[in-house]
C-alpha positions in Angstrom: 11.3 16.9 -1.0 13.2 14.1 0.6 16.1 12.5 -1.3 14.7 9.1 -0.8 11.5 10.1 -2.7 13.7 11.2 -5.7 15.6 7.9 -5.6 12.4 5.9 -5.5 11.0 7.8 -8.4 14.2 7.2 -10.5 14.3 3.5 -9.6 10.7 2.8 -10.3 10.9 4.6 -13.7 13.6 2.1 -14.8 11.8 -1.1 -14.1 8.4 -2.2 -15.3 6.0 -3.5 -12.6 5.4 -7.3 -12.9 1.9 -8.6 -13.3 0.6 -11.6 -11.3 0.6 -14.8 -13.3 -1.4 -17.5 -11.6 -2.8 -19.8 -14.3 -6.3 -21.1 -13.7 -7.2 -18.3 -11.2 -9.5 -15.4 -12.2 -8.5 -12.4 -10.1 -10.4 -9.1 -10.0 -8.5 -5.9 -10.6 -7.7 -3.5 -7.7 -5.2 -0.8 -7.1 -3.9 1.0 -4.0 -1.8 4.1 -3.2 1.1 3.6 -0.8 1.0 7.2 0.7 4.3 8.6 1.8 4.6 11.9 3.6 7.0 14.0 5.6 6.6 14.7 9.3 9.4 16.7 10.9 11.3 16.2 7.6 11.3 12.4 8.1 9.5 10.0 5.7 6.4 8.3 7.1 4.0 5.8 5.6 0.2 6.3 6.0 -2.1 3.3 6.7 -5.9 3.2 7.2 -7.7 0.8 9.6 -10.7 -0.8 7.9 -13.9 -0.9 9.9 -14.9 -4.4 11.1 -18.2 -4.0 9.2 -16.6 -4.3 5.8 -17.1 -7.4 3.7 -13.4 -7.9 2.7 -10.4 -7.6 5.0 -12.5 -6.2 7.8 -10.5 -4.7 10.7 -7.2 -4.9 8.8 -4.7 -2.1 8.1 -4.5 -1.2 4.5 -3.4 1.4 1.9 -6.1 3.5 0.4 -7.5 1.6 -2.6 -10.0 -0.8 -3.9 -11.7 -2.5 -6.9 -11.2 -1.0 -10.3 -14.5 0.6 -11.5 -15.5 0.4 -15.2 -15.1 4.2 -15.5 -11.5 4.0 -14.1 -9.3 4.5 -17.2 -6.2 3.0 -15.6 -5.2 1.3 -12.3 -3.6 4.5 -11.2 -6.9 6.3 -11.6 -8.5 3.6 -9.3 -5.8 4.2 -6.7 -6.2 8.0 -6.7 -10.0 7.9 -6.8 -10.1 5.5 -3.9 -7.6 7.7 -2.0 -9.7 10.7 -2.5 -12.9 8.8 -1.4 -11.3 7.2 1.7 -9.1 10.1 3.0 -11.3 13.0 1.9 -8.4 14.8 0.2 -7.7 16.5 -3.1 -5.3 14.1 -4.9 -4.3 16.5 -7.7 -1.1 17.3 -5.7 0.0 13.7 -5.1 3.4 13.1 -6.6 3.2 9.6 -8.0 6.7 8.0 -7.9 5.8 4.9 -9.8 4.3 1.4 -9.6 5.2 -1.7 -7.8 4.7 -5.4 -8.7 1.2 -6.7 -8.5 0.2 -8.6 -5.4 -2.5 -11.3 -5.3 -5.0 -11.8 -2.5 -6.1 -15.5 -2.2 -8.4 -17.4 0.0 -11.7 -15.7 -0.8 -11.3 -12.1 -2.1 -9.2 -13.1 -5.1 -7.8 -9.7 -6.2 -4.8 -8.7 -8.2 -3.6 -5.5 -6.6 -1.5 -2.9 -8.5 0.3 -0.7 -5.9 1.5 2.8 -6.7 3.8 4.8 -4.5 2.9 8.5 -4.0 4.0 11.4 -1.9 1.2 13.4 -0.3 1.6 17.2 -0.3 2.3 19.0 2.9 -0.6 20.5 4.9 -3.4 18.1 3.9 -6.3 17.8 6.3 -7.6 14.3 6.2 -11.4 13.8 6.4 -11.7 10.0 6.5 -14.9 8.3 5.2 -16.2 6.5 8.3 -17.8 3.8 6.1 -14.3 2.8 4.8 -11.8 4.1 7.4 -11.9 3.6 11.2 -8.8 5.6 11.7 -5.4 6.6 10.1 -1.9 5.9 11.4 1.3 7.4 10.1 4.4 5.2 10.8 8.0 6.5 10.5 9.7 4.7 7.7 12.8 4.4 9.9 10.8 2.2 12.3 9.7 -0.1 9.4 13.3 -0.5 8.3 14.2 -2.1 11.6 14.4 -5.9 11.1 12.9 -6.6 14.5 9.4 -5.2 13.4 9.1 -7.7 10.5 8.3 -11.4 10.5 6.9 -13.9 8.0 4.6 -17.0 8.4 3.8 -19.7 5.8 0.1 -20.0 4.8 -1.7 -22.2 2.3 -4.6 -21.1 0.0 -5.9 -22.5 -3.3 -3.3 -25.3 -3.2 -0.5 -22.7 -3.0 1.9 -22.1 -0.1 2.9 -18.5 0.4 4.6 -16.2 2.9 2.6 -13.7 4.9 4.4 -10.6 6.1 3.7 -9.0 9.4 5.0 -5.5 10.6 4.3 -4.1 14.0 4.0 -0.5 15.1 3.1 0.1 18.8 -0.1 -2.0 19.2 -0.8 -2.2 15.4 -0.1 -5.2 13.3 0.1 -4.7 9.5 -0.1 -7.9 7.5 -1.7 -9.6 4.5 -1.5 -8.0 1.1 -0.6 -4.7 2.8 2.3 -6.3 4.5 3.5 -7.8 1.2 3.4 -4.5 -0.5 5.1 -2.9 2.5 7.9 -5.5 2.3 8.6 -4.3 -1.3 8.6 -0.6 -0.2 10.9 -1.3 2.8 13.2 -3.3 0.6 13.5 -0.5 -1.9 14.0 2.1 0.8 16.9 0.0 2.3 18.5 -0.4 -1.1 18.2 3.3 -2.1 18.8 5.0 1.3 22.2 6.5 1.7 24.4 4.6 4.3 
């Protein structure tokens, strides 16, 4: 395992994830897994590209996840179930490092997303569900740590002004709730990586 994964697990165990508090807004529960993996002994982050035919966030890059079903006992169960369904993998070997702060989606979908960071086991063969995943990309974490690949823009929704994060990898642009979650992961990686 990579030392950064151990450091993330230790750090996330010491701080409880913060819930979204937006009085007057009813947000539906959702959860995602931020999948980390090693390629050539270097940490990478996995993203899925959503098909343009989907009702919410069509054509965007995302982490595996979705709405919490009534049979999901916890948000983590939702994140792992959705990861299994979207990527076509056995999730029993995923090493869950911990949870991040909830992230809201505003302007239509109105979700409260609970992200979890997890390390995928080596040697997995992905079998993406074409109804939910157009394709998969794996981005080196070192690339995402470069300040030049990140920018923010101000947006307004529901009477609130908020920052939208954008990350670029080759021709791919990762933004929205996924960009916000990624900003948290990148910030922690910067803080916890050895100099």
